[in-house]
C-alpha positions as CSV (number, residue, x, y, z in Angstrom):
1,M,110.8,-6.5,-101.2
2,R,108.2,-6.6,-98.9
3,G,106.8,-9.7,-97.7
4,I,109.2,-11.9,-99.3
5,P,111.8,-13.7,-97.0
6,D,115.3,-12.0,-97.1
7,D,117.3,-14.9,-98.4
8,V,115.0,-15.2,-101.4
9,A,115.0,-11.7,-101.9
10,M,118.8,-11.7,-102.0
11,N,118.7,-14.8,-104.3
12,D,116.5,-12.6,-106.6
13,R,118.8,-9.5,-106.8
14,R,121.6,-12.0,-107.3
15,R,120.2,-13.6,-110.3
16,A,119.3,-10.1,-111.7
17,A,123.0,-8.6,-111.2
18,S,124.6,-11.7,-112.6
19,A,122.4,-11.6,-115.9
20,E,123.8,-13.5,-118.6
21,L,124.8,-10.9,-121.1
22,P,125.9,-12.8,-124.5
23,T,125.7,-9.8,-127.0
24,L,128.6,-8.4,-124.9
25,T,130.8,-11.2,-126.1
26,G,129.9,-10.6,-129.7
27,L,130.9,-7.0,-129.2
28,R,134.3,-8.2,-127.8
29,G,134.4,-10.4,-130.8
30,F,134.2,-7.8,-133.2
31,A,136.6,-5.3,-131.5
32,A,138.9,-8.4,-132.0
33,L,138.4,-8.8,-135.6
34,W,138.5,-4.9,-136.0
35,V,142.0,-4.6,-134.7
36,L,142.6,-7.8,-137.1
37,L,141.2,-5.9,-140.1
38,Y,143.2,-2.7,-139.4
39,H,146.5,-5.0,-139.1
40,V,146.2,-6.5,-142.5
41,W,145.0,-3.2,-144.0
42,A,148.1,-1.7,-142.7
43,A,150.5,-4.7,-143.8
44,S,148.3,-4.8,-147.4
45,V,149.9,-1.1,-147.9
46,P,147.3,1.3,-146.9
47,R,145.2,2.7,-149.5
48,L,141.8,4.9,-149.5
49,M,138.7,2.4,-149.4
50,T,136.3,4.0,-151.6
51,V,133.0,2.9,-153.0
52,E,131.3,4.5,-156.1
53,A,127.4,4.7,-155.5
54,G,126.4,6.8,-158.9
55,P,127.5,10.3,-158.3
56,L,128.8,9.7,-154.8
57,T,131.9,8.3,-153.6
58,L,131.9,6.5,-149.9
59,D,134.9,6.8,-148.2
60,L,135.1,3.3,-146.0
61,T,139.0,4.0,-145.1
62,P,137.8,4.8,-141.3
63,L,136.7,1.2,-140.8
64,F,140.2,0.2,-141.9
65,S,142.5,2.6,-140.6
66,C,141.0,3.2,-136.9
67,G,140.3,-0.9,-136.3
68,W,143.0,0.0,-133.4
69,A,139.9,1.6,-131.7
70,G,139.0,-2.0,-131.0
71,V,141.5,-1.7,-127.9
72,D,139.3,1.3,-126.8
73,I,136.3,-1.3,-126.7
74,F,138.3,-4.3,-124.9
75,F,139.2,-1.3,-122.3
76,T,135.9,-0.1,-121.6
77,L,134.2,-3.8,-121.7
78,S,136.8,-5.2,-119.5
79,A,135.8,-2.4,-117.2
80,F,132.0,-3.3,-117.6
81,L,132.2,-7.0,-116.7
82,L,134.7,-6.7,-114.2
83,S,132.9,-4.2,-112.3
84,L,129.7,-6.0,-112.0
85,P,130.5,-8.0,-108.8
86,F,131.8,-4.9,-107.1
87,A,128.7,-2.9,-108.1
88,A,126.6,-5.7,-107.0
89,S,128.4,-5.7,-103.4
90,Q,127.8,-2.2,-103.1
91,L,124.4,-2.3,-103.8
92,G,123.7,-5.3,-101.4
93,A,123.0,-7.9,-104.2
94,M,125.9,-10.0,-103.5
95,P,128.9,-10.4,-101.0
96,R,132.1,-8.3,-101.6
97,P,134.0,-10.3,-104.1
98,S,137.2,-12.0,-102.6
99,L,140.2,-10.1,-103.9
100,G,142.8,-13.2,-103.8
101,T,140.2,-15.0,-106.1
102,F,139.8,-11.9,-108.3
103,W,143.3,-11.4,-108.9
104,L,144.2,-15.2,-109.3
105,R,141.5,-15.4,-112.1
106,R,142.9,-12.3,-113.7
107,V,146.3,-14.1,-113.7
108,L,144.9,-17.2,-115.0
109,R,143.1,-15.3,-117.8
110,I,146.2,-13.7,-119.3
111,L,149.4,-15.1,-118.3
112,P,149.3,-19.0,-119.5
113,A,148.2,-17.9,-123.3
114,H,151.1,-15.2,-122.8
115,Y,153.7,-17.5,-121.8
116,A,152.6,-20.0,-124.3
117,Q,153.3,-17.4,-126.9
118,I,156.4,-16.6,-125.9
119,A,157.7,-20.2,-125.8
120,V,156.6,-20.5,-129.5
121,Y,158.7,-17.3,-129.9
122,L,161.8,-18.9,-128.5
123,V,161.1,-22.3,-130.3
124,L,160.9,-20.4,-133.3
125,A,164.0,-18.6,-132.8
126,A,165.8,-21.8,-131.9
127,L,164.9,-23.0,-135.6
128,G,166.3,-19.8,-137.1
129,I,162.9,-18.0,-137.3
130,G,163.2,-14.9,-136.0
131,A,165.8,-13.3,-133.4
132,W,166.6,-14.5,-129.6
133,P,165.2,-11.9,-127.1
134,S,167.9,-10.4,-124.9
135,L,167.8,-11.7,-121.1
136,A,166.2,-8.3,-120.1
137,Q,163.3,-8.4,-122.8
138,L,162.5,-11.7,-121.9
139,A,162.4,-11.0,-118.1
140,G,160.4,-8.1,-118.9
141,N,157.7,-9.8,-120.8
142,L,157.4,-12.6,-118.6
143,V,156.4,-10.2,-115.7
144,L,154.7,-7.6,-118.0
145,W,156.8,-4.8,-117.5
146,F,157.3,-3.3,-121.0
147,N,156.6,-0.2,-122.6
148,F,157.2,2.1,-119.4
149,G,159.9,4.1,-120.7
150,R,163.3,3.7,-122.0
151,L,164.0,1.9,-118.6
152,S,162.0,-1.2,-119.8
153,P,162.3,-3.6,-123.0
154,A,159.9,-3.5,-125.7
155,P,157.0,-6.3,-125.8
156,M,157.6,-9.2,-127.8
157,N,154.7,-9.2,-129.6
158,P,153.8,-5.4,-130.2
159,V,149.9,-5.9,-129.7
160,T,150.6,-7.1,-126.2
161,Y,151.3,-3.5,-124.8
162,T,147.7,-3.6,-123.7
163,L,148.4,-6.0,-121.2
164,P,150.2,-3.8,-118.4
165,I,147.8,-1.3,-118.9
166,E,144.9,-4.1,-117.9
167,F,146.9,-5.5,-115.1
168,C,147.4,-1.8,-113.7
169,F,143.5,-1.6,-113.8
170,Y,143.3,-5.1,-112.3
171,L,145.1,-3.7,-109.3
172,L,143.3,-0.4,-109.0
173,I,139.8,-1.8,-109.2
174,P,138.8,-2.5,-105.7
175,L,139.8,0.8,-104.6
176,L,138.3,2.6,-107.4
177,A,135.1,0.5,-106.9
178,L,134.5,1.7,-103.4
179,A,132.9,4.8,-105.2
180,L,130.4,2.5,-106.9
181,R,127.5,4.0,-104.6
182,P,124.7,7.0,-105.2
183,R,126.2,10.6,-105.1
184,W,129.7,9.0,-104.7
185,W,130.1,8.1,-108.2
186,I,130.0,11.6,-109.3
187,A,133.2,12.2,-107.1
188,L,134.9,9.0,-109.4
189,L,133.9,10.2,-112.5
190,V,135.3,13.8,-112.1
191,F,138.5,12.2,-110.5
192,A,139.1,10.1,-113.5
193,I,138.5,13.0,-116.0
194,V,141.3,15.1,-114.1
195,A,143.5,12.6,-113.6
196,T,143.5,11.6,-117.3
197,Q,143.9,15.0,-118.5
198,A,146.4,16.0,-115.9
199,Y,148.6,13.1,-117.2
200,R,148.3,13.4,-120.9
201,H,149.3,17.2,-120.6
202,L,152.2,16.5,-118.3
203,M,153.4,13.8,-120.3
204,F,152.9,15.5,-123.5
205,G,154.8,18.5,-122.3
206,L,157.5,16.3,-121.8
207,V,157.5,14.1,-124.8
208,A,156.3,16.8,-127.4
209,H,159.8,17.0,-129.2
210,A,160.7,13.2,-128.8
211,D,159.6,10.9,-131.8
212,I,156.1,9.4,-132.2
213,P,156.5,6.2,-130.5
214,T,158.2,7.6,-127.7
215,R,155.4,9.9,-127.2
216,V,152.7,6.7,-127.7
217,I,154.6,4.8,-125.1
218,A,154.3,8.0,-122.6
219,L,150.6,8.8,-123.0
220,E,148.8,5.6,-123.6
221,Q,149.8,4.2,-120.0
222,L,146.8,3.6,-117.5
223,P,146.7,7.4,-116.3
224,G,146.3,8.3,-119.8
225,R,143.2,6.0,-120.6
226,L,141.7,6.0,-116.8
227,D,138.9,7.8,-117.9
228,Q,137.3,5.3,-120.4
229,F,138.1,2.5,-117.7
230,V,135.8,4.5,-115.2
231,F,133.2,5.2,-117.9
232,G,133.0,1.3,-118.1
233,M,132.9,0.8,-114.6
234,L,129.8,3.3,-114.2
235,A,128.1,1.7,-117.0
236,A,128.3,-1.5,-115.0
237,F,127.2,0.4,-111.9
238,A,124.0,1.9,-113.6
239,Y,123.1,-1.4,-115.1
240,T,123.4,-3.3,-111.8
241,K,121.7,-0.7,-109.9
242,C,118.5,-1.0,-112.4
243,A,118.8,-4.9,-112.3
244,V,118.6,-5.3,-109.2
245,S,115.7,-2.8,-108.5
246,G,113.9,-4.5,-111.6
247,R,113.7,-0.7,-113.3
248,L,115.9,-1.6,-116.7
249,P,114.9,0.8,-119.3
250,S,112.4,-0.6,-121.9
251,T,113.4,-2.1,-125.2
252,R,112.7,1.2,-127.0
253,L,114.9,3.3,-125.0
254,S,117.6,0.7,-124.6
255,D,117.8,0.9,-128.4
256,A,117.8,4.9,-128.6
257,L,120.9,4.6,-126.1
258,F,122.4,2.2,-128.0
259,G,122.0,3.9,-131.3
260,L,123.3,7.0,-129.8
261,G,126.5,5.2,-128.5
262,L,127.3,3.9,-132.0
263,V,126.5,6.8,-133.8
264,A,129.0,8.9,-131.0
265,V,131.5,6.2,-131.7
266,A,131.5,6.3,-135.8
267,G,131.6,10.1,-135.4
268,M,134.8,10.1,-133.4
269,V,136.3,7.6,-135.7
270,V,135.7,9.9,-138.6
271,A,137.3,12.6,-136.6
272,I,140.4,10.8,-135.8
273,H,140.6,9.3,-139.5
274,A,140.5,13.3,-140.7
275,G,142.8,14.7,-137.8
276,S,145.4,11.8,-137.7
277,P,148.1,14.2,-139.4
278,T,148.3,16.5,-136.3
279,Y,147.0,14.2,-133.6
280,W,150.5,13.4,-132.1
281,D,151.3,17.1,-132.4
282,G,148.8,18.3,-129.6
283,S,145.6,18.1,-131.3
284,P,142.5,18.4,-128.8
285,L,141.7,14.8,-130.1
286,L,145.1,13.8,-128.4
287,F,143.7,14.5,-125.0
288,S,139.8,14.0,-125.5
289,W,139.5,11.1,-128.0
290,H,140.0,7.8,-125.7
291,G,137.7,9.4,-123.2
292,I,134.8,10.2,-125.4
293,V,134.8,7.1,-127.2
294,G,135.0,5.3,-124.0
295,A,131.7,7.0,-122.8
296,A,130.1,6.1,-126.1
297,V,131.1,2.6,-125.7
298,A,129.6,2.6,-122.2
299,L,126.6,3.6,-123.2
300,M,126.3,1.1,-125.9
301,L,127.2,-1.5,-123.0
302,F,124.6,-0.3,-120.7
303,A,121.7,-0.6,-123.3
304,A,123.2,-3.9,-124.6
305,A,123.1,-5.2,-121.0
306,A,119.6,-3.9,-120.7
307,G,118.4,-5.4,-123.6
308,S,118.7,-3.7,-126.8
309,P,117.4,-5.6,-129.9
310,L,119.2,-3.6,-131.6
311,A,122.5,-4.5,-130.3
312,R,121.5,-8.0,-130.1
313,T,120.8,-8.2,-133.9
314,L,124.1,-6.8,-134.3
315,F,126.3,-8.3,-132.2
316,G,124.3,-11.1,-130.4
317,N,124.7,-13.9,-133.4
318,R,126.4,-17.0,-133.0
319,A,129.6,-16.2,-135.0
320,L,130.2,-13.2,-133.3
321,R,129.6,-14.8,-130.0
322,H,131.9,-17.2,-130.7
323,V,134.9,-15.3,-131.9
324,G,134.3,-13.3,-128.7
325,I,135.1,-16.5,-126.9
326,V,138.6,-16.9,-128.6
327,S,139.1,-13.3,-128.9
328,F,142.0,-13.1,-126.7
329,G,143.6,-15.8,-128.6
330,L,142.9,-14.0,-131.9
331,Y,143.8,-10.8,-130.4
332,L,147.5,-12.2,-129.5
333,W,148.3,-14.7,-132.6
334,H,147.3,-12.3,-135.7
335,Y,149.8,-9.8,-135.8
336,P,152.9,-12.2,-135.5
337,L,151.3,-14.3,-138.1
338,I,150.8,-11.8,-140.2
339,G,155.0,-10.9,-140.1
340,W,155.4,-14.9,-140.5
341,L,153.5,-15.0,-143.6
342,E,155.4,-11.5,-144.8
343,A,158.7,-13.2,-143.8
344,A,157.9,-16.4,-146.0
345,H,156.8,-14.2,-149.0
346,V,153.6,-15.8,-149.3
347,F,152.0,-12.7,-150.8
348,D,155.0,-11.8,-153.2
349,R,153.3,-13.0,-156.1
350,V,149.7,-11.3,-155.9
351,E,149.3,-8.6,-158.5
352,G,147.6,-5.8,-157.4
353,Y,146.4,-4.8,-154.0
354,R,147.0,-7.6,-151.4
355,L,144.1,-6.9,-148.9
356,P,141.6,-9.5,-150.4
357,W,144.0,-12.1,-150.6
358,M,146.0,-11.9,-147.5
359,L,142.5,-10.8,-145.1
360,P,140.6,-14.5,-145.7
361,V,144.2,-16.5,-145.1
362,V,145.4,-14.4,-141.9
363,L,141.7,-14.6,-140.4
364,V,141.1,-18.4,-141.2
365,L,144.9,-19.2,-139.7
366,S,144.4,-16.7,-136.7
367,L,141.0,-18.0,-135.7
368,L,142.5,-21.4,-135.8
369,L,145.4,-20.7,-133.4
370,A,142.7,-18.5,-131.1
371,E,140.9,-21.7,-130.8
372,I,143.9,-23.9,-130.2
373,S,144.7,-21.3,-127.3
374,Y,141.2,-21.5,-125.8
375,R,140.7,-25.2,-125.9
376,L,144.4,-26.1,-124.8
377,I,145.8,-23.2,-122.4
378,E,142.8,-20.8,-121.7
379,R,140.2,-22.7,-120.9
380,P,142.3,-25.0,-118.6
381,A,143.6,-22.4,-116.8
382,M,140.2,-20.8,-116.1
383,R,138.9,-23.8,-114.9
384,I,141.7,-23.6,-112.0
385,G,140.4,-20.3,-111.0
386,R,136.8,-21.2,-111.0
387,A,138.2,-24.1,-108.3
388,H,139.3,-21.1,-106.1
389,E,135.6,-19.5,-106.4
390,R,134.4,-18.7,-103.0
391,D,130.7,-18.1,-104.3
392,P,129.3,-19.0,-107.3
393,G,127.7,-15.6,-107.3
394,T,130.9,-13.3,-106.8
395,R,132.2,-13.9,-110.6
396,T,133.8,-11.5,-112.1
397,E,132.7,-12.5,-115.7
398,L,129.2,-12.5,-116.5
399,V,128.6,-13.8,-120.0
400,A,126.4,-16.6,-120.8
401,G,128.3,-19.9,-121.7
402,T,131.2,-16.9,-122.6
403,A,132.1,-15.6,-119.2
404,D,135.7,-17.4,-119.1
405,A,136.5,-15.0,-122.9
406,V,136.6,-11.7,-120.8
407,R,139.8,-10.0,-121.3
């Protein structure tokens, strides 16, 4: 910046690179709600969700049956947010983040709430609700060593299968972030796509004749999802580069980019719904779906961070932003809650389809548990992480008022 002292210029670039991004918190809240909707729909006995509109019949089933795609949003969004300080460092807008602090904050963000849930499982088992885990399963869940094949136990809460995947990414991100610089990013993108395709094709060849759960466990590890994490990283790099140079796209262009990404995600959701019967048999979607959706979500993240009014209208409202704050607890607790309600036969007397009754009950109770988790466990743990922060400008979560809610 010509004519501006170096320290002032650095502070300006730092503020630009650490701009608050509340819309992304709302998007994370939507993703958590989408996953919840899918599990309630499945527990209610899945069926076609159609709406009659005159002579037309609108099939809304993909909105319910593909709610697991909220995890794809989580992964790409996590990569985007966690890459921001590394991208800013590579561009000279911030000092390089302390890796010790970065990993400490990741541990404090995930494990306390996860351990609290394990404790609840053990207390309930002692009261005769549910079964005691084996020593191997308990140990595996405590160190996040599960779903790595036949030699590792199953997660006590099935939705926590995502935690080892994310932690593997946390270990890799400092190395991958070295390529967040002009011209190098192309090599990172090519590497991620090639590595992902090689892994998924290799693993599918090894488990093609196994049962579907085995195929899921084999293919859905980090190497098989690396491309969508890297798409999130590259979106963070592009956004940071535009922010520190003062060249963010116009609101009209941001809206166009966000709309394009949104349409692409919707199209892929429809495609996966239509192709679901053959997906695990080696459909082309098995090898491409996560990457394409990751690229589309990354485009949405860039546009939302750049100030898209459309993104702000859809995801920037107070309700979704609050859900985004407590989204980790919502994600952790909704699935076991569904199981407990079913075990207690709460909805057995409901005549007809249970979804209209089950959804509000699960949603309200899950949000209550998520609120308790956030206020009593997650937020105090995150304060410990902030106390070890060397530089306020090197945060790994950069969302307004909700920075601590990043997964």
